[in-house]
C-alpha positions in Angstrom: 0.0 0.1 -0.1 2.8 2.6 0.5 3.7 2.8 -3.1 0.2 3.1 -4.4 -1.5 6.6 -4.5 -4.8 5.6 -5.7 -7.2 2.9 -4.8 -9.9 1.2 -6.8 -13.3 -0.2 -5.5 -12.9 -3.5 -4.3 -9.1 -3.3 -4.0 -7.4 -4.9 -0.6 -6.1 -2.2 1.4 -4.4 -4.3 4.0 -5.0 -5.9 7.4 -7.5 -4.2 9.7 -9.0 -3.4 12.8 -12.6 -1.7 13.2 -10.5 1.6 14.3 -8.4 1.9 11.2 -11.4 2.0 8.5 -11.8 5.6 7.3 -13.9 7.1 4.9 -14.1 5.4 1.3 -13.3 2.0 2.8 -15.0 -0.7 4.4 -14.3 -4.0 6.3 -14.3 -7.6 4.9 -13.3 -10.3 7.3 -9.9 -9.3 8.6 -9.1 -7.0 5.6 -9.7 -3.0 4.7 -11.5 -2.9 1.3 -11.7 0.5 -0.8 -15.1 1.2 -1.4 -14.6 3.9 -3.9 -12.0 5.3 -6.4 -9.7 8.1 -5.2 -6.2 8.9 -3.5 -5.2 7.0 -0.6 -4.5 9.1 2.8 -3.3 7.7 6.2 -3.5 9.0 9.3 -1.2 7.6 12.3 -3.1 5.8 15.1 -3.1 7.8 18.2 -4.6 4.5 20.2 -1.9 2.7 22.3 -3.9 -0.4 21.7 -4.1 -0.1 17.9 -1.2 0.7 16.0 -2.6 0.4 12.5 -2.8 4.0 10.7 -6.3 5.0 9.8 -6.7 4.6 6.1 -9.0 6.9 4.0 -9.8 7.7 0.5 -10.5 11.1 -0.9 -13.6 11.3 -2.9 -12.4 12.5 -6.3 -13.7 16.2 -7.5 -16.5 15.8 -10.0 -20.2 14.3 -9.8 -21.1 12.5 -6.9 -22.9 8.9 -8.0 -25.4 7.0 -5.6 -24.3 3.9 -4.7 -25.9 0.9 -3.0 -27.1 1.8 0.6 -26.7 5.6 0.1 -29.7 7.7 1.3 -31.1 9.7 -1.5 -33.9 12.5 -1.9 -35.9 12.9 -4.6 -39.1 13.9 -6.8 -41.9 11.9 -7.6 -42.5 12.2 -11.5 -44.7 9.7 -12.5 -46.7 6.7 -10.9 -48.3 3.7 -12.2 -49.7 0.5 -10.7 -46.5 -1.3 -10.4 -44.0 1.4 -9.7 -43.4 5.5 -8.9 -40.7 7.1 -11.0 -38.4 9.7 -9.7 -35.8 12.1 -10.1 -32.8 11.9 -7.5 -32.1 15.6 -6.3 -29.7 15.2 -3.4 -27.6 12.5 -1.7 -27.8 11.8 2.1 -30.7 11.7 4.5 -31.3 15.5 4.5 -30.0 16.1 1.0 -26.4 17.3 2.1 -25.2 16.7 -1.4 -27.1 18.2 -4.2 -26.8 16.6 -7.4 -25.8 18.7 -10.5 -28.3 16.7 -12.8 -31.1 14.4 -11.4 -30.6 10.9 -11.9 -33.7 8.8 -12.8 -34.7 6.1 -10.1 -37.7 4.1 -9.6 -39.5 2.5 -6.6 -41.0 -1.0 -7.3 -44.3 -1.9 -5.5 -42.4 -4.5 -3.7 -39.8 -2.3 -2.3 -42.4 0.3 -0.8 -43.1 -1.1 2.5 -41.4 -4.0 4.4 -44.5 -5.7 5.4 -47.9 -6.5 3.7 -46.3 -6.0 0.6 -49.4 -7.8 -1.4 -51.5 -5.2 0.3 -49.5 -1.8 -1.0 -50.9 0.4 -3.6 -48.7 2.8 -5.3 -51.1 5.2 -5.5 -51.7 5.5 -2.2 -48.1 5.7 -1.3 -46.8 8.3 -3.7 -48.2 11.4 -5.8 -46.6 13.3 -8.6 -44.5 15.8 -7.2 -44.2 14.4 -3.7 -40.7 14.7 -2.1 -39.2 11.2 -1.2 -36.3 10.1 1.0 -35.1 6.5 -0.2 -32.1 4.3 -0.4 -30.4 2.7 -3.3 -31.1 -0.6 -3.2 -29.6 -1.6 -6.8 -27.7 0.5 -9.6 -30.6 -1.0 -11.7 -30.2 -0.8 -15.6 -29.1 1.7 -18.0 -32.3 3.7 -17.4 -32.7 4.0 -13.8 -31.5 3.1 -10.0 -33.8 1.0 -7.8 -34.5 2.5 -4.3 -36.7 1.2 -1.4 -38.8 2.9 1.2 -39.1 -0.3 3.2 -37.9 1.4 6.6 -39.8 3.6 9.0 -37.4 6.6 8.2 -38.0 6.4 4.4 -40.8 7.7 2.8 -42.5 10.9 1.7 -40.9 13.9 3.5 -42.8 16.8 2.0 -46.1 16.5 0.0 -48.7 19.3 -1.5 -52.5 18.7 -1.6 -54.4 18.4 -4.5 -55.3 21.8 -4.1 -51.6 22.9 -3.9 -51.3 23.6 -0.1 -48.4 22.4 2.0 -49.0 19.3 3.8 -47.6 18.1 7.2 -47.4 14.3 8.3 -50.2 13.2 10.6 -49.5 9.5 11.1 -47.4 6.9 9.8 -49.7 6.9 6.6 -51.5 10.3 6.1 -50.6 14.0 5.4 -52.9 16.7 6.1 -53.7 20.0 4.2 -52.7 22.8 6.9 -55.7 25.0 5.3 -58.6 22.6 4.4 -57.7 20.0 6.9 -58.4 17.2 4.0 -56.4 13.9 4.3 -54.3 12.3 1.9 -52.7 8.6 2.1 -49.1 8.6 1.8 -46.1 6.4 2.6 -44.8 8.8 5.4 -41.1 9.1 6.3 -40.6 9.3 10.0 -38.3 12.1 10.8 -35.0 11.6 11.3 
């Protein structure tokens, strides 16, 4: 590793303990593995029990890309009985990294909820224009990333009513129009 300056995804970086895995790396068995491509940095350990340096991979400049396991924020663009299409607008659970260009993605009916999957209706989970927090479960095909909202903290985070009014969540499955008091069914995300 000492002679290398750039790591590639999946590359073995050396032995590890849980304390020396820095950003851009992950653990596999007793080895430290590169998760992304980028320049390697090594910070000397300050621990008396762990002598291994902390190894990190700097994210290269340029476009950030969603990876499997990344939490994303997106806007629903179209729905049908089997799936909801959306544009990924930002990466991170609070949208910390805005995407310069939106990425196309979809949430399939079976990926909306973790339980009672056969009872899920896309039209009762999302509407066009809803802002959704989801997690990337697959890089999908050449057209779209595949996302899931099958955890409590995932789902619709912002919605407008049929009349264009801002709505607030009132339960795990309903938003309420603040002006009219009308309620609409959604897959509501638990606040993080």
